[in-house]
C-alpha positions as CSV (number, residue, x, y, z in Angstrom):
1,M,-80.0,-31.5,13.5
2,L,-76.2,-31.4,13.0
3,I,-74.9,-29.3,10.7
4,K,-71.5,-29.9,9.0
5,G,-69.3,-27.3,7.5
6,R,-67.6,-27.9,4.2
7,F,-64.2,-26.5,3.7
8,R,-62.9,-27.2,0.2
9,K,-59.4,-27.9,-0.4
10,D,-58.4,-26.6,-3.7
11,S,-55.3,-28.7,-4.1
12,A,-51.8,-29.1,-2.2
13,P,-50.4,-25.5,-1.1
14,A,-48.6,-23.9,-4.0
15,S,-44.7,-23.1,-2.7
16,Q,-44.3,-19.6,-2.5
17,K,-42.0,-17.8,-4.7
18,I,-39.0,-16.1,-3.5
19,N,-38.5,-12.6,-4.5
20,T,-35.1,-12.2,-5.9
21,A,-35.6,-8.9,-7.3
22,S,-33.2,-7.3,-4.6
23,L,-30.7,-9.7,-5.2
24,P,-28.3,-8.0,-7.6
25,D,-28.7,-4.8,-5.4
26,I,-27.2,-6.9,-2.6
27,I,-24.5,-8.3,-4.5
28,F,-23.5,-5.1,-5.7
29,M,-23.5,-3.8,-2.3
30,L,-21.2,-6.6,-0.9
31,L,-19.0,-6.1,-4.2
32,F,-18.6,-2.3,-3.9
33,F,-18.0,-3.0,0.0
34,F,-15.0,-5.3,-0.5
35,M,-13.6,-2.9,-3.2
36,V,-13.7,-0.2,-0.8
37,T,-12.2,-1.7,2.5
38,T,-9.9,-4.2,0.8
39,T,-6.0,-2.6,0.5
40,M,-3.8,-4.2,-2.3
41,R,-0.3,-5.0,-1.7
42,E,2.0,-2.8,-3.3
43,T,5.4,-4.0,-2.8
44,T,6.9,-7.3,-1.9
45,L,9.9,-6.2,0.2
46,F,13.5,-7.9,-0.2
47,V,15.0,-5.8,2.7
48,R,15.0,-5.7,6.0
49,N,12.5,-2.7,7.0
50,T,12.3,-2.1,10.5
51,L,11.6,1.6,11.0
52,P,13.1,3.9,13.3
53,P,10.6,5.2,16.2
54,A,10.1,9.2,16.3
55,T,8.0,11.4,18.5
56,E,7.3,14.3,16.1
57,I,5.8,12.7,13.0
58,Q,3.2,14.3,10.5
59,K,1.1,11.6,8.5
60,L,1.0,12.4,4.9
61,E,-2.4,13.8,3.1
62,R,-2.2,12.6,-0.4
63,K,-0.6,9.3,-0.3
64,S,-0.9,8.8,-4.3
65,L,1.8,11.1,-4.6
66,V,4.3,9.3,-2.6
67,S,7.2,7.1,-4.2
68,F,8.9,4.6,-1.9
69,I,12.7,3.9,-1.6
70,Y,13.3,1.0,0.4
71,I,16.8,0.6,2.2
72,G,18.3,-1.9,4.2
73,S,20.1,-5.4,4.6
74,P,18.8,-8.1,2.1
75,L,16.1,-10.5,3.9
76,Q,17.8,-13.5,2.0
77,S,21.4,-12.9,3.1
78,N,23.0,-16.1,2.0
79,I,22.1,-15.1,-1.6
80,F,22.7,-11.3,-1.8
81,G,25.2,-10.6,1.0
82,T,24.5,-8.6,4.2
83,E,25.3,-5.3,3.0
84,P,22.5,-2.7,2.7
85,R,20.9,-2.5,-0.8
86,I,18.1,-0.2,-2.2
87,Q,15.0,-1.5,-3.5
88,L,12.8,0.4,-6.3
89,N,9.5,-1.4,-6.6
90,D,10.0,-4.9,-6.6
91,T,13.5,-5.1,-7.7
92,F,17.0,-4.4,-6.3
93,A,18.8,-1.3,-7.9
94,S,22.2,0.4,-7.9
95,L,22.5,4.2,-7.2
96,N,22.6,4.9,-11.1
97,E,19.2,3.5,-11.4
98,I,17.5,5.9,-9.1
99,A,17.5,8.5,-11.9
100,S,15.3,6.3,-14.2
101,F,13.3,5.5,-11.5
102,V,12.4,9.0,-10.6
103,E,11.9,9.8,-14.2
104,S,9.2,6.8,-14.7
105,E,7.5,7.6,-11.3
106,R,7.1,11.2,-12.6
107,Q,5.9,9.9,-16.0
108,A,2.9,8.0,-14.4
109,R,1.5,10.9,-12.5
110,P,-0.6,13.7,-14.2
111,E,2.0,16.9,-15.1
112,N,0.2,19.4,-12.5
113,E,1.1,16.4,-9.4
114,R,4.6,16.0,-10.5
115,P,6.4,19.3,-8.8
116,I,4.7,17.9,-5.6
117,M,5.6,14.3,-5.8
118,I,7.3,13.1,-2.7
119,F,9.9,10.3,-2.3
120,S,9.8,8.5,0.7
121,M,12.5,6.6,2.1
122,K,11.9,3.8,4.3
123,I,15.3,2.9,5.9
124,D,15.7,-0.1,8.0
125,R,16.8,1.3,11.6
126,E,20.2,-0.8,11.4
127,T,21.3,0.9,8.1
128,K,24.5,3.2,8.3
129,M,23.9,6.7,6.7
130,G,26.2,6.3,4.0
131,I,24.0,4.5,1.4
132,V,21.3,7.0,2.6
133,T,23.4,10.1,1.7
134,D,24.2,8.5,-1.4
135,V,20.6,7.8,-2.3
136,K,19.9,11.5,-1.3
137,Q,22.7,13.0,-3.8
138,E,21.3,11.0,-6.4
139,L,18.1,12.3,-5.7
140,R,19.2,15.9,-5.8
141,L,20.8,15.4,-9.1
142,V,17.5,14.6,-10.8
143,N,15.7,17.6,-8.7
144,A,13.6,15.2,-6.4
145,L,13.8,17.6,-3.3
146,N,10.7,16.3,-1.7
147,I,12.1,13.9,0.3
148,N,10.5,12.2,3.2
149,Y,11.8,9.7,6.0
150,S,9.0,7.3,7.1
151,T,9.1,6.2,10.8
152,T,7.0,4.6,13.4
153,R,5.5,6.4,16.3
154,G,7.4,5.6,19.7
155,E,9.5,6.7,22.1
156,V,13.2,7.4,20.9
157,R,15.7,5.7,23.3
158,G,19.5,6.4,24.0
159,M,19.3,10.3,23.2
Protein backbone atom coordinates (compact mmCIF):
# COMPACT_ATOMS: atom_id res chain seq x y z
CA MET A 1 0.00 0.00 0.00
CA LEU A 2 1.29 3.35 -0.96
CA ILE A 3 0.77 6.23 1.43
CA LYS A 4 0.85 9.63 -0.03
CA GLY A 5 1.77 12.52 2.14
CA ARG A 6 -0.21 15.59 1.63
CA PHE A 7 1.38 18.91 2.14
CA ARG A 8 -0.92 21.75 2.05
CA LYS A 9 0.12 25.10 0.66
CA ASP A 10 -1.78 27.92 2.23
CA SER A 11 -1.02 30.38 -0.47
CA ALA A 12 1.94 32.07 -2.08
CA PRO A 13 4.61 32.93 0.51
CA ALA A 14 3.97 36.37 1.97
CA SER A 15 6.83 38.82 1.54
CA GLN A 16 8.68 39.58 4.73
CA LYS A 17 8.26 43.07 6.12
CA ILE A 18 11.48 45.00 6.82
CA ASN A 19 11.69 46.33 10.33
CA THR A 20 12.36 50.07 10.08
CA ALA A 21 12.17 50.84 13.78
CA SER A 22 15.92 51.49 14.07
CA LEU A 23 16.17 53.56 10.87
CA PRO A 24 15.74 56.96 12.60
CA ASP A 25 18.44 55.99 15.10
CA ILE A 26 20.85 55.16 12.31
CA ILE A 27 20.10 58.39 10.46
CA PHE A 28 20.61 60.52 13.57
CA MET A 29 23.83 58.69 14.37
CA LEU A 30 25.16 59.44 10.86
CA LEU A 31 24.01 63.05 11.11
CA PHE A 32 25.77 63.46 14.45
CA PHE A 33 28.94 61.84 13.08
CA PHE A 34 29.11 64.25 10.13
CA MET A 35 28.34 67.26 12.33
CA VAL A 36 31.21 66.39 14.68
CA THR A 37 33.80 65.53 12.04
CA THR A 38 33.11 68.30 9.53
CA THR A 39 35.05 71.52 9.87
CA MET A 40 33.58 74.72 8.60
CA ARG A 41 35.69 77.13 6.60
CA GLU A 42 36.14 80.20 8.73
CA THR A 43 37.73 82.77 6.46
CA THR A 44 38.41 83.14 2.76
CA LEU A 45 42.01 84.24 2.40
CA PHE A 46 42.75 87.17 0.11
CA VAL A 47 46.44 87.40 1.10
CA ARG A 48 49.36 85.02 0.72
CA ASN A 49 49.78 83.07 3.89
CA THR A 50 52.86 80.85 3.79
CA LEU A 51 53.68 80.68 7.48
CA PRO A 52 57.32 80.65 8.60
CA PRO A 53 58.70 77.52 10.29
CA ALA A 54 59.59 77.37 13.98
CA THR A 55 61.07 74.73 16.25
CA GLU A 56 59.71 75.82 19.64
CA ILE A 57 55.96 76.02 19.19
CA GLN A 58 52.98 75.57 21.48
CA LYS A 59 49.49 74.48 20.52
CA LEU A 60 46.69 76.73 21.69
CA GLU A 61 44.34 75.05 24.14
CA ARG A 62 41.12 76.98 23.50
CA LYS A 63 40.83 77.99 19.87
CA SER A 64 37.46 79.59 20.55
CA LEU A 65 39.34 82.43 22.26
CA VAL A 66 41.49 83.17 19.19
CA SER A 67 40.82 85.89 16.61
CA PHE A 68 43.03 85.92 13.54
CA ILE A 69 44.71 88.83 11.78
CA TYR A 70 46.20 87.92 8.38
CA ILE A 71 49.04 89.94 6.86
CA GLY A 72 50.57 89.32 3.46
CA SER A 73 50.67 90.41 -0.14
CA PRO A 74 47.32 90.12 -1.95
CA LEU A 75 46.64 87.00 -3.98
CA GLN A 76 45.17 89.15 -6.77
CA SER A 77 48.16 91.44 -7.17
CA ASN A 78 46.91 92.80 -10.51
CA ILE A 79 43.91 94.35 -8.68
CA PHE A 80 45.20 95.10 -5.18
CA GLY A 81 48.92 95.64 -5.81
CA THR A 82 51.90 93.87 -4.30
CA GLU A 83 52.29 95.73 -1.00
CA PRO A 84 51.40 93.68 2.11
CA ARG A 85 47.81 94.13 3.25
CA ILE A 86 45.93 93.41 6.47
CA GLN A 87 42.94 91.07 6.34
CA LEU A 88 40.43 91.00 9.19
CA ASN A 89 37.82 88.25 8.80
CA ASP A 90 36.83 88.33 5.11
CA THR A 91 37.85 91.88 4.17
CA PHE A 92 40.95 93.98 3.68
CA ALA A 93 41.42 96.56 6.41
CA SER A 94 43.58 99.53 7.24
CA LEU A 95 45.43 100.15 10.49
CA ASN A 96 42.72 102.41 11.90
CA GLU A 97 40.10 99.62 11.50
CA ILE A 98 41.93 97.30 13.91
CA ALA A 99 40.43 98.98 16.99
CA SER A 100 36.87 98.41 15.80
CA PHE A 101 37.77 94.80 14.87
CA VAL A 102 39.11 94.15 18.37
CA GLU A 103 36.01 95.69 19.94
CA SER A 104 33.63 93.64 17.78
CA GLU A 105 35.55 90.44 18.58
CA ARG A 106 35.36 91.24 22.29
CA GLN A 107 31.63 91.90 22.10
CA ALA A 108 31.10 88.51 20.44
CA ARG A 109 32.57 86.71 23.47
CA PRO A 110 31.16 86.23 26.96
CA GLU A 111 32.41 88.82 29.44
CA ASN A 112 34.49 86.34 31.47
CA GLU A 113 36.48 85.32 28.34
CA ARG A 114 37.30 88.83 27.12
CA PRO A 115 40.46 89.33 29.23
CA ILE A 116 41.97 86.05 28.02
CA MET A 117 41.27 86.52 24.30
CA ILE A 118 44.23 85.94 21.99
CA PHE A 119 44.86 87.81 18.75
CA SER A 120 46.86 85.52 16.50
CA MET A 121 48.76 87.10 13.66
CA LYS A 122 49.17 84.86 10.61
CA ILE A 123 51.90 86.59 8.68
CA ASP A 124 53.31 85.52 5.32
CA ARG A 125 57.00 84.65 5.57
CA GLU A 126 57.90 87.22 2.88
CA THR A 127 56.25 90.14 4.72
CA LYS A 128 58.50 92.89 6.10
CA MET A 129 58.26 93.69 9.82
CA GLY A 130 57.16 97.32 9.34
CA ILE A 131 53.47 96.51 8.87
CA VAL A 132 53.64 93.88 11.63
CA THR A 133 55.01 96.46 14.07
CA ASP A 134 52.27 98.90 13.08
CA VAL A 135 49.58 96.27 13.74
CA LYS A 136 51.12 95.45 17.12
CA GLN A 137 51.09 99.14 18.06
CA GLU A 138 47.40 99.41 17.16
CA LEU A 139 46.65 96.31 19.24
CA ARG A 140 48.47 97.88 22.20
CA LEU A 141 46.41 101.06 21.91
CA VAL A 142 43.19 99.08 22.42
CA ASN A 143 44.71 96.99 25.21
CA ALA A 144 44.81 93.75 23.20
CA LEU A 145 48.00 92.46 24.74
CA ASN A 146 47.65 88.68 24.24
CA ILE A 147 49.32 88.41 20.84
CA ASN A 148 50.35 85.18 19.19
CA TYR A 149 52.35 84.51 16.02
CA SER A 150 51.12 81.51 14.03
CA THR A 151 53.81 79.29 12.52
CA THR A 152 54.32 75.81 11.17
CA ARG A 153 56.51 73.16 12.73
CA GLY A 154 59.81 72.83 10.92
CA GLU A 155 63.49 73.54 10.78
CA VAL A 156 64.54 77.18 10.75
CA ARG A 157 67.16 77.71 8.05
CA GLY A 158 69.70 80.46 7.62
CA MET A 159 70.25 81.39 11.25
